[in-house]
N, C-alpha and C positions, 0 to 999 in steps of 0.2 A: 190256320189262324181263326177261321170263321167258326170253328166248333169250340173255341175256348170260352169258359164261363166268365165273361167280362164283368168288372165291377162298375156299377152305375153310380152317378153322382149328379145332383141337379146343377152343380156349378161347372160340370164338364161341358164345354161348348162343342168341342170335337176331339175325338180320340183316334183309335185305330180302325174304327168301323168302316170308314168310307175312303180309305187310301189317301187321306190328306197329307200334306207335306210336313205338318207338325201338329202336336197336340196343343189345345188351348183350354186354359182353366180360369174361370172367373174368380177374382179375388174380392172385387167390390163392383158396384154398379158402374164405376168409371175405369176399372183396371182389370186386365186379364193377363196371365202369363202365357207365353208362347214357348214351347219346349221341343227340342229336336236333338238327334244324335246321328252322326255319320262318320265312318272311317273306312279306309280301304288300302290296298297295296299300291305301290308307285305306278303312276301312269306315264312318267317321264324319267329320264336318267338322272337329271340334276336334282340333288336333295332339296335345295332351297326352293326351286320351282315346284317340286312335289308338295312341299309344305304349304306354299301359297295356294295351290290348286285344292288341296284337301280342306283347308280352312274356308276357302271361298265356297266350295261345294256345301259344306255344313251351314254356313251363315245364310246362304241363299234360300234355304228352306223357311227361315223366319221371314225373309222378304216376301216369299211367295204367299204367306198368310196375311200380308199387309202389315206385319209387325216391325218393331225396331229392336234388333239384338242388343243386349246390354252386357252380359257376362258369358264367359266360355270356360270350359275345362278341357285340357288336353287328354286324348286317349292315345296311348303309345304301346305298340308291340315292337320289340327290337331284339335281334340276335347279338347280344352284348359280347359273347365269346368269339364270334366270327366276323364282326363288322366294327370298323373304327367308330368310336363314340363321336368323333367329329362330324360324321354323316348325320347322326341324330341331332346334333347341335344345329346343323344347317337346316334340317327339316323344321325344327321348332322355331328357328329364326324366321323362316318363310311364313309359317303360320302366324307368328306374332306380328309380323309386319302387316299382314292382311287384317288382323284384329285391330291394329292401330288405325288402319285406313277406315275400318267400319265403325270406329269409336267404341270398340268392345273391350272390356276389361278381362284379362286372363286371371282367374281366381284359384286355379289349382289343376288337378288332373290325376291320372293313374297310369302306371306303366307295368307291363309284364314282359318277361323274357319269352321270346318266341323265335322260331326258326326262320321267320319272314317278317320284314319290316312292314308295319301298318301304322297309319296315323289319321287322326281326325279330331273332331270336337263334339262335345255336348254343349249346346247353346241354349241360353235362356233369354227371351225377349219379352217385350210388353206391347199391348195393344188395347184400345178401347173395345169392350165387348161387342159394341154395335158396329164396329168397323172391320171385323174379321173377314178376310177374303177366303172363300171356299172354292174347291175345284168343280163344284156344281152350282148351277144357278143361271147358266147362259140362257138368253131369251132370243126367240126367233126374231131375226132382223138385225141382231148384233153383228158387228165386224170382229174378226179375230186378228190379234196382233202377236207376232213372235219377235223377241228382241235380240236374239243371237243366232248366228249361223249353225247349221247342223254338220256333223261329221267328226266329232272328237274321238268317238270309239274307233272308227275306221283309221283315223290318223294315228292313234296310239298303237293299233295293231300293226300298221305299216312300219311305224318307227321301231317296234320290237323286232320286226323282220328285216330291218335295214333297207327297206324299200321305199322310203318316204322322201319326197322333194323337200328341201329345206324351207321353202316358202310355205308349203302346207303345214309343216311342223310348227313354224313360228305363228302362223295364223291360228292354229289350234291352241297353242299355249297362251297366246294373247287373249283368246276368248275365255279359256278356263280360269285365268287369273282375274278376270273382270267381275267385280262384285255386281250383283243386281240391285245395289243400293239406290243408285240414281233412277233407274227404271221404276223401282217400287215407289220412290218418292214422287215421281211425276204421275204415276198411276193414282197415288193417294190424293194428290192435288186435284186430279180430274174428278174424283168423288163418285163416279158412276160405273165402276168396274163390277160386272155381274158375276164373273167367275175367273179364277186365276190359279195357275199351277206353274211349277218350273219343270223344264224338260231335263230329265236325268236318266236313270237306268232303264226305264221301260221304253225309251225312245219317243220321238215326236208323236207318232200315232198311238203308242201305248198310253201316254198321258192324255192325248186328245180323246181317246175312247173312254177314259175315266170321267171326262167332262160330260159325256152324254149317256153313259151306261145307265139304263133303267129310267131315263128321263123322257120328256115329251118332245125333245128336240134332237136334231142331228147336225152334222157339220158338212159344209162344202169347202174343200181345200183347193186353192189354185196352185198346182204343182210348180208352175213357172215363177210364182211370187215368193216361194219359200227360200230364205237365204241359206246358201251353202258355202263351204270352203271350196276353193278351186282344186281341181285334180282328183276329185273323188270317183268320177266315172271309171277311170282306168283302174283304180284300185279295186273297186267293187267287181268289175268284170274279170279281174285277175284273181279273185277269191280272197283278197286281203281284207277280211272283215272279221269282227269278233264273234265268238259263238253266241253271245247274248243277242245279237241281231236276229239270228234264226229262231231263238226261243221266243223273243218278242213277237216275231212275225207269226209263228205257229199259234201263239196264244190269242192273237187279236185279228188275224186275217179274216175271220168269218164276219167281222163287223165292218169290213172295208170293201168298197167297190172302186176300182181304179179304171178310169177311161183310157182310151188309146193314146191320149196326149201325155200320159205319165208312163215313161219307159220303165222296164223292170229294174234297172240299176237304181233309178231314182226312188222307186217304191222301197227298195232295200235301205237306202239312206234314211228314209222316213222311219224305219224301225231301228236304226243304229242307236245303241245305248250311249247316252251322253254323260259326261262328267261336267258339273258346274255349268249346265246349259242355261238358256235364257228363260225369261218369263213368257208365258203363253196365256193370254187372257181375252175375254170377250167384253166389248164395250159398245154402247149405242153407236150406230153407223155414222151419224153426223159428227161424232166426237173423235172418230178413229184417225182421220188424216191430220187434224191439228195436233193430236197427241203424238203421233209418229214424228211429225215435224219438230216438236219440242224435244223429242228424244234424239233426233239427229243433231240438233243444236247443242245438246248436252253431252255429246261425245258417244252416242250409241248409234253408229252409222248403219248397222245391219237391221235395225228395227223396221218391220214391214207389215203391211196388212196382207194376210195370207189366205183369207177366206171369210165365210159368213156362217151364221147359225140359222138353221132352217127348221121348218116344222114338218116337211113332207117325208122324211125318213128317220123317225125317232130312233135314237140309240145307235145309229149307223153313220159312217163317214163316206162321202163320195168325193173322189179326187179327180179333178179334170185338168 
C-alpha cells in the first residue's frame, strides 16, 4: 500500500497514510465527513448475533475518530443457491438493530453471490474538523485507558473447535455487540483526549504500536491491569488461538519488551486479533480515573487504566 501513488487534497484531514481507523474529509470550517468500511465472515454461529457484531465493528471505527455515525450501507456476500435466505434476513436484522441503537440510517447497500457469507457496513459520519481524534499524538505523562476486555479472537477460535466454556462465549459475544458509542461520548465530553484508536484485527499491542511508531514517546503497559475474559490462559496454552495472533506477534514483537511479570500466555493474548474491540486512548493523568469512573457508571464496567505514556523509550512498548 505504501508504494501506491496517492491523490492529495487540502481538505483531506486523514486518509490511509497513517493506519487511522477511518478517513476524514473537511467539507467546511465546521464540518468534516468520517468514512469507513468493514465486513467479514461469521465469528459466531447465530446469524442475528453475527449481524450485530459486524455492524458494531464497522460503526466503532467512526467512534474511534471522535465522530458521530449518520448513515450506513450494507455489504453482503451470500451463497444464495446453498443457504436458506432466512439466514441472510436474520443477519441483516441484527445489523439493522445495531444501526437503530446507534441512531444510524440505513440508506442502501450492495450484494453479490459468493460461496461464503460475509457481511458488514460502509459508514459515513460527521465531526468538527478541529475535534478529530488520531491514533497518534499521545503525550509523555498521559495515562492509557482501555474500555473492553481482550480475547474475542481466542474465544471465536475455541468456539469453532467446540472447546469453549459457555460463560466465556457469552462474555465475548456481549463485548462484541457493545457499541463504543457511550465510551466515545464520554471521551468527547472530557475534551482532552490526545490519541485514540479501537482495538481490532492487529490486537492490543499492534494498535498500541501504531500509537507510538515513529514518535517521540513510548508506552508502559501494566499487564495485570489489562481487562481480559476469564478462561483464556487454558485456551492459549492448549494452542486454541487464531493464526492472526501469530502474524500480529511476528510483525510487532521487535517493538515490545516484556518483563518477567508478564507470562508468555498473557503476551499472546495481547496480540489476539479482536472483533469490535474497545477504545484505547491517552488522556492527561489527572483526568484518567474520573473518566474511568464515569464509564463504569455508564455501563462500561471493564474500562481500566492500563498504563502510561513515557519519553524514555520512544517508539517502543515495555510491559511490566
